[in-house]
N, C-alpha and C positions, 0 to 999 in steps of 0.2 A: 504494500500500500504506500503510494507516494504522498508525502505530506509536506506542506510548507507552512511556516508559522505566520499567523495573523495577529494573535495577541498572546503574550506569554504571561502566565500568572502562576507563581509558586505559592502554594498554600502550606503554611507551616503553623503548628500549634492550632489555636482556635480562632485566629484572626485572619479570615480569608482575603480581605482586601486592604490590609494595612498599607498606608501610603498611597493608595489610589484615590483619585477624585471620583465621586459618585456620579459618573456620567451614565447615560442610558446603557451604554455598552457594559460598564462595570456592574450595573444593576442586573443586567441579563446574566452575566457570569455569576454573580452572587446567587441569583434565583436558581440557576442550573446547579451550582455547587450545593445549595440546600437540598434540591431535589435528589442529586446524586447521593448525598449522605443518607437520605431517607431510603433510597433503593438499596444501598449497601446494608443498612441496618436490617431491612426486611429479608434480604437474601441470607445474611449471616445468621439471623435469628432462626429462619426456617431450616437451614442446613444444620446448624448446631443442635437444634431441638431433635431433628430426625436422627442425627448421629448419637446424641446422648441417650435417646430411647433405645436405640439398637444396642449400644454398649451395655446399658443397664440390663436389658432383657436377655441378650445373647452373647455379649462379650465383643472384644475388639476384632476378632477374626470375622465375625458376622457383620460388623460395622463396615468392614472393607467392601463387602458385597453391596451394602446399602449405599455407600459413597459412590461406588462404581456405577450402580444402576440409577441412583436418584439425584446425584449432584447436578447433572446437566438438565434434567426435567425441572428441578427446583429453580435453577437459573432461568430457564425458559418461561416458567410460570410467573416469576417475579418480573421478568422483562416485559411480558405481555400485560401484566397488571399496571405497570408504571410507564409503559411505552418507551423503554430504553433498551439498548443492547447491553447485556450483562454477562460477565464471565469472570474466571479467575485465571491467573497466569503466574509464572515464576521463572527465575533463572535456572531452577532445578525442578523441572516438571515431572509429574508422575504419569499423567495422561498426555500422550504425544499431541493430542488435539488442542491442548492448552498452551502450545509453544507461543512465546511472546513475539509480536511483530517488532519491527525496528524501533518504533516509538515507545512501546512498552518496555523493551529491553533497556533503552536509554533511561527511562524513568526508574526502573528497578535498580539499575546501576547507581543512579543518583540517590535512591533510598538508602543503599548500602553506605554511601559516603556520608549521608546525613546521620545515619545511625552511629557510624564511627565518630562523628563530631559531637555525639551526645544527645541527639534529638530523640524524644520519646516516640515509640512505635505506635502507641494508641492514638496519636493525633497526626501521624505522618500521612500526608496526602499531596496530590499534585493535580493541577488542571490546566488545560490549554485549549485554545481554539486552533484548529488546523484545517487545511484545505484537503478534502478527500474527493477525488474525481471532480474537481472544480467547484465543490460546494463546501461551505463552512460547517465544521463539525466540532462539537464540544467533547473533549475527552477528559476522563477523570480516573485517577487510580488512588486506592487506599491500601496502605501496607497491611499485611497479615502477619502478626507475630506468632512465635512458637511458644505455646503454653505447655505446662507440665503434661496435660492429657494428650497433647499432640505427639509427644515423644514415643508413645506406644507404637505408632505406625510411621513416624518420620524421624525418630531419633537415631543415635549412633549405634545402639545395640538393640536389635529386635528379637522378640521371642521367635523360636523356630517356626511355629505354625503361622505366625503373622508374616514372616519373611517369605515362607513358601506360598502363601496366598497371594501376596503382592507379586512374587515372581510369576505366578500363573496368570494373573490378570494384567500385569504391566511388565512385560519382559524387558522393556527399556527404561524402567523406573530410575529416575535420578533424585527423587524427593526423599532421600534418606541422609542420615548423618547430621541432622540439625541438632542444635543445642538450645536449651531454654533461653528465650529472648532473641533468638535469631529471626531475621525476616524470612518467612517461609514462602512468601509470594505476595500477591496483591489482588484485590478486586479491581476489575477494569470495566469501565462503562463508557458508552458513547451515545450521543444523540445529535441529530441535526440541529444547528443553531436556529433554524427557522421554526422548529417545532415548539 
């Protein structure tokens, strides 16, 4: 996807437009950012609830199946409800279909630099207007941190049944070896500026 920058906006902490005049363009960006945050919360909540229920009822090995089969449909449902394109990506993907495009890879690399500089993951986000096929598109990413519970399937040492299940479902899995507090990836959203 070929992109060129129209408006650059780095979102850090909880102050999305610090230093920007509140022009109509910046108001549109603020509105889109607020919408994007709502969409991310909805997606994260639905996915987390589904996985927690599965882990509680059947354990982590069963949760891998749930994630494998239900993560994409949950993203599609949330996308349809909110009229956004919704996905997850990472520099170390589990599902090959979640490979980052060039724009996402650049943002993820920047997230790593920001983390190294001490920025908190729970507020780390980035937004930008870009041109896609000659049309302005708002793109947004929100970092996903690695919590304690994530380590069962994404950590440095995995239980044998979990590793075997992941090997079966994701032969080219790269999403292992994470430590507590690492950036595991990001939610990635986009929407036409005109919508």
